[in-house]
C-alpha positions as CSV (number, residue, x, y, z in Angstrom):
1,L,0.0,0.0,0.0
2,K,1.5,3.3,-1.0
3,I,0.8,6.2,1.5
4,G,1.6,9.8,1.0
5,I,1.7,12.1,4.1
6,I,1.2,15.9,3.7
7,G,2.5,17.6,6.8
8,F,5.6,15.7,8.3
9,G,5.5,17.4,11.8
10,R,5.4,15.7,15.2
11,F,2.1,13.9,14.5
12,G,3.1,12.9,10.8
13,Q,6.3,11.4,12.1
14,F,4.3,9.6,14.8
15,I,2.0,7.8,12.5
16,G,4.3,7.5,9.6
17,K,7.1,5.5,11.3
18,K,4.4,3.1,12.5
19,M,3.0,2.6,8.9
20,S,6.4,2.2,7.4
21,A,7.3,-0.5,10.2
22,Y,4.1,-2.2,9.4
23,G,5.3,-2.6,5.8
24,F,3.5,0.3,3.9
25,N,5.4,2.1,1.2
26,V,5.4,5.7,3.0
27,M,6.3,8.9,1.3
28,C,5.9,12.5,2.9
29,T,6.2,16.2,2.1
30,S,6.3,19.3,4.2
31,R,7.1,23.0,4.4
32,T,10.4,21.9,6.2
33,D,12.9,19.4,4.8
34,Y,12.5,16.3,6.8
35,T,14.9,14.1,4.8
36,E,17.1,13.1,7.6
37,I,14.2,12.2,10.0
38,A,12.3,10.4,7.2
39,N,15.4,8.3,6.3
40,K,15.4,7.0,10.0
41,Y,12.0,5.5,9.5
42,N,12.6,4.3,6.0
43,I,10.2,6.9,4.6
44,R,10.9,8.8,1.4
45,Y,10.8,12.7,1.9
46,L,9.9,14.4,-1.3
47,E,9.6,18.1,-2.4
48,K,6.0,19.0,-3.2
49,E,6.6,19.0,-7.0
50,D,7.9,15.5,-6.9
51,F,5.3,14.3,-4.3
52,Q,2.5,15.3,-6.7
53,N,3.8,13.1,-9.4
54,E,3.8,9.9,-7.3
55,D,1.4,7.2,-7.6
56,M,-0.3,6.6,-4.3
57,D,-3.3,4.7,-2.9
58,I,-3.9,7.0,0.0
59,V,-3.1,10.6,1.0
60,I,-3.1,11.7,4.5
61,L,-3.5,15.2,5.3
62,S,-1.6,15.7,8.6
63,T,-1.9,19.5,8.9
64,S,-3.1,21.9,11.6
65,I,-6.8,22.7,11.6
66,H,-6.1,26.3,10.6
67,S,-4.1,25.5,7.5
68,F,-6.2,22.5,6.4
69,C,-8.1,24.1,3.6
70,K,-5.2,26.3,2.4
71,V,-3.0,23.1,2.1
72,F,-5.7,21.2,0.4
73,D,-6.3,24.0,-2.2
74,S,-2.5,24.2,-2.9
75,Y,-2.8,21.0,-4.8
76,P,-4.7,20.7,-8.1
77,L,-7.9,18.9,-7.9
78,S,-6.7,16.3,-10.4
79,F,-4.1,15.3,-7.7
80,W,-6.9,14.0,-5.3
81,K,-8.6,11.6,-7.9
82,N,-8.6,8.0,-7.6
83,K,-7.1,8.1,-4.0
84,L,-8.5,7.6,-0.6
85,V,-8.3,11.1,0.9
86,C,-7.7,11.0,4.7
87,D,-7.6,13.6,7.3
88,V,-6.4,13.1,11.0
89,L,-7.9,16.5,12.5
90,S,-9.2,16.7,16.0
91,V,-12.4,18.0,14.7
92,K,-14.4,16.2,12.0
93,Q,-17.4,18.1,10.8
94,Y,-15.2,21.0,9.4
95,P,-12.9,18.9,7.2
96,F,-15.7,16.5,6.2
97,E,-18.0,19.2,4.8
98,Y,-15.0,20.9,3.0
99,L,-13.8,17.6,1.3
100,Q,-17.4,16.8,0.6
101,E,-17.7,20.1,-1.3
102,K,-14.4,19.8,-3.1
103,I,-14.2,16.1,-4.1
104,G,-17.3,14.4,-2.8
105,E,-16.0,10.9,-2.9
106,N,-13.3,8.6,-1.6
107,I,-13.2,10.5,1.8
108,L,-12.1,9.0,5.0
109,C,-12.4,11.3,8.0
110,T,-10.4,9.9,11.1
111,H,-9.5,11.0,14.5
112,P,-6.7,9.1,16.2
113,M,-7.6,9.9,19.7
114,F,-4.1,9.7,21.0
115,G,-0.7,11.3,20.0
116,P,3.1,11.2,20.5
117,D,2.6,11.9,24.4
118,S,-0.3,9.9,25.3
119,A,0.6,6.9,23.2
120,K,4.4,7.0,23.1
121,N,4.6,3.4,24.3
122,S,1.7,1.6,22.8
123,W,-1.4,2.3,20.7
124,M,-3.2,-0.7,22.4
125,G,-6.7,0.1,23.4
126,K,-6.5,3.8,22.1
127,Q,-9.6,5.0,20.3
128,F,-9.7,5.6,16.6
129,V,-12.7,7.3,15.2
130,Y,-13.3,7.0,11.4
131,Y,-16.0,7.9,9.0
132,P,-15.9,6.8,5.3
133,Y,-17.8,8.5,2.5
134,H,-18.5,7.2,-0.8
135,I,-15.7,5.0,-1.2
136,H,-15.4,3.6,-4.8
137,E,-15.0,-0.1,-5.5
138,S,-11.6,0.6,-7.0
139,I,-10.5,2.0,-3.6
140,Q,-12.1,-0.4,-1.4
141,S,-9.2,-2.7,-1.0
142,A,-6.9,0.2,0.0
143,Y,-9.6,1.4,2.5
144,E,-10.0,-2.0,4.1
145,T,-6.2,-2.5,4.4
146,F,-5.8,0.9,6.0
147,I,-8.6,0.2,8.5
148,T,-7.0,-3.1,9.3
149,F,-3.6,-1.4,10.1
150,W,-5.3,0.6,12.9
151,K,-7.0,-2.5,14.3
152,D,-3.6,-4.5,14.1
153,M,-2.1,-1.7,16.1
154,G,-4.4,-2.4,18.9
155,C,-6.8,0.7,18.4
156,Q,-10.3,0.4,19.3
157,L,-12.1,1.3,16.2
158,I,-15.2,3.6,16.4
159,R,-17.3,4.4,13.3
160,M,-19.0,7.8,14.0
161,D,-20.8,10.5,12.2
162,P,-18.7,13.8,12.1
163,Q,-21.4,15.8,13.6
164,I,-21.9,13.5,16.5
165,H,-18.0,13.3,17.1
166,D,-17.8,17.1,17.3
167,I,-20.7,17.0,20.0
168,E,-18.9,14.3,22.1
169,T,-15.4,15.7,21.8
170,A,-16.5,19.1,22.8
171,N,-17.1,17.7,26.1
172,S,-14.4,14.9,26.4
173,Q,-11.6,16.7,24.6
174,F,-12.1,20.4,24.6
175,I,-13.3,20.8,28.2
176,T,-10.3,18.8,29.3
177,H,-8.1,21.0,27.4
178,F,-9.9,24.2,28.7
179,I,-9.5,23.1,32.3
180,G,-5.8,22.0,31.7
181,R,-5.0,25.4,30.4
182,S,-6.7,27.1,33.3
183,L,-4.5,25.3,35.7
184,E,-1.3,26.4,34.0
185,N,-0.2,28.7,37.0
186,F,-0.8,25.8,39.5
187,K,2.0,23.6,40.5
188,K,2.5,20.3,42.2
189,N,3.2,20.5,45.9
190,D,6.9,20.1,46.8
191,G,5.9,18.1,49.7
192,N,4.1,14.6,49.8
193,I,0.6,15.6,50.8
194,S,-1.0,16.3,47.5
195,T,-4.3,14.4,46.9
196,D,-4.7,11.8,44.2
197,G,-7.3,14.1,42.7
198,F,-5.0,17.2,42.7
199,N,-2.3,14.9,41.1
200,A,-4.7,13.8,38.5
201,L,-5.6,17.5,37.7
202,M,-1.7,18.1,37.3
203,K,-1.5,15.3,34.8
204,I,-4.2,17.0,32.7
205,K,-2.5,20.3,32.9
206,E,0.7,18.8,31.6
207,H,-1.0,16.9,28.9
208,S,-2.9,20.1,27.8
209,I,-0.2,22.6,27.8
210,H,2.2,20.2,25.8
211,D,-0.2,20.6,22.9
212,S,0.1,23.7,20.9
213,W,-1.8,27.0,21.4
214,D,-2.8,26.6,17.7
215,L,-4.5,23.2,18.4
216,F,-6.4,24.6,21.5
217,T,-7.8,27.8,19.7
218,A,-8.6,25.5,16.7
219,L,-10.6,23.3,18.9
220,A,-12.5,26.2,20.1
221,Q,-13.2,27.8,16.7
222,Y,-13.8,25.0,14.4
223,N,-16.0,22.8,16.8
224,P,-19.4,24.7,17.0
225,N,-20.2,23.0,20.3
226,S,-17.2,24.2,22.1
227,K,-18.2,27.8,22.8
228,K,-21.6,26.6,24.2
229,N,-19.7,24.1,26.6
230,I,-17.4,26.9,27.8
231,Q,-20.3,29.2,28.7
232,T,-22.0,26.3,30.5
233,L,-18.8,25.6,32.5
234,L,-18.2,29.2,33.3
235,F,-21.8,29.8,34.5
236,K,-21.6,26.6,36.9
237,I,-18.3,28.0,38.3
238,H,-19.8,31.5,38.9
239,T,-22.8,29.8,40.6
240,I,-20.6,27.7,42.8
241,Y,-18.5,30.8,43.7
242,N,-21.5,32.8,44.7
243,K,-22.9,30.1,46.7
244,L,-19.5,29.8,48.4
245,F,-18.7,33.3,49.1
246,S,-22.0,35.5,48.8
247,I,-23.6,36.3,52.3
248,K,-27.1,34.7,52.3
249,N,-29.8,37.1,51.5
250,E,-27.5,40.0,51.2
251,E,-28.8,42.7,49.0
252,S,-27.0,43.6,45.8
253,S,-25.3,46.8,45.3
254,T,-27.7,47.5,42.4
255,S,-30.6,46.6,44.4
256,K,-29.4,49.1,47.2
257,I,-29.2,52.0,44.8
258,F,-32.6,51.3,43.3
259,N,-34.2,51.2,46.8
260,K,-32.5,54.4,47.6
261,I,-33.9,56.1,44.6
262,I,-37.5,54.8,45.5
263,D,-37.1,56.2,49.0
264,L,-35.8,59.7,47.7
265,Q,-38.8,59.6,45.3
266,K,-41.2,59.0,48.1
267,N,-39.7,62.0,50.0
268,G,-40.6,64.2,47.0
269,K,-37.2,64.1,45.2
270,R,-37.9,64.1,41.5
271,N,-34.8,65.2,39.6
272,I,-32.8,61.9,40.2
273,I,-30.1,60.7,37.8
274,N,-30.1,57.0,38.2
275,C,-26.5,55.5,37.5
276,G,-27.2,52.3,39.0
277,A,-26.1,49.5,36.7
278,G,-25.2,45.9,37.3
279,V,-22.5,44.2,35.5
280,P,-23.3,40.9,33.8
281,S,-20.8,38.2,35.2
282,W,-21.4,35.7,32.3
283,K,-22.9,35.8,28.8
284,P,-25.8,33.5,28.0
285,P,-25.2,31.1,25.2
286,I,-27.3,33.3,22.5
287,D,-26.1,35.0,19.5
288,T,-28.3,38.1,20.1
289,P,-26.5,41.0,22.0
290,C,-27.0,40.8,25.7
291,E,-24.6,43.4,27.1
292,Y,-25.7,46.8,28.5
293,S,-25.9,49.6,26.1
294,T,-23.7,52.7,26.5
295,S,-25.0,55.3,29.0
296,K,-26.5,57.2,26.1
297,G,-28.8,54.4,25.4
298,N,-29.8,52.4,22.3
299,S,-29.6,54.6,19.2
300,V,-32.7,52.9,17.6
301,L,-34.8,53.2,20.7
302,I,-33.7,56.9,21.0
303,A,-34.9,57.6,17.5
304,K,-38.1,55.9,18.0
305,I,-38.8,57.9,21.4
306,I,-37.9,61.2,19.6
307,D,-40.1,60.4,16.7
308,Y,-43.0,59.5,19.1
309,Y,-42.8,62.8,21.0
310,R,-42.5,64.7,17.8
311,K,-45.8,63.4,16.5
312,N,-47.6,63.5,19.8
313,T,-46.6,66.7,21.6
314,I,-46.5,70.4,21.0
315,F,-42.9,70.7,22.1
316,D,-39.9,71.2,19.9
317,C,-37.9,67.8,20.1
318,E,-35.0,68.6,17.9
């Protein structure tokens, strides 16, 4: 089986050396010349022009999420014909829809849910999510051999629709990364009194910060479910914080100001400028604006009020 890998960075090397050792004929290309590293794994490194002219059964796009479309578009559409086109991104709906639009067939979306750190010793029992789309009969043998490789490496194969994948990983993958990044300034205790739970959190932190910031931002930006999950998490944290540190039944500052205004008005004070305004502590998961307007007010509403008084009063409202 002839396999070409586009993007021979850390992850491309990680899967490429296993495929070469398995017996596949592996070649690669990348922005950086990785000839020396490729030779160590019995892989041929080729410049892009030479890579395009090679006969391959499978092409694996091992790029960052941010650069996926740009890299794909840098090759002529004819290059992707009669090959199994495979991606290994951590989000699935985004590359699937793009490949579906561009080539529409012989697509294999995959997510090896492990990497050079978490599976440096073995792939046994690691999850491999995949989704084939319109595999032609001429490509079927290559597809089956490729899937068998992951099974033979000990992976747990999970066939899953890209949309379902992104819903589930927004919880299992992104929230883990988010919490790990949030713990970046926390350190393991020098003594021996750390709890098992805290030590587990420190492992999550180390695992998360070793991945690139680009991967972290891409998981947030290219999985439509991530933002909603962050908002839910932040709301829950804020709720717990208030429950812990707010004095029960204590009147809020905003409420105090409004009650003071009411008292003043009862005592005959009319010319009161109300500057009491709360500060929203979290943003609800909706697309419509929910922040406070400027002190001037909403311009559309102001215009309507002016128009109303212009039509219904004798005063000059200009």
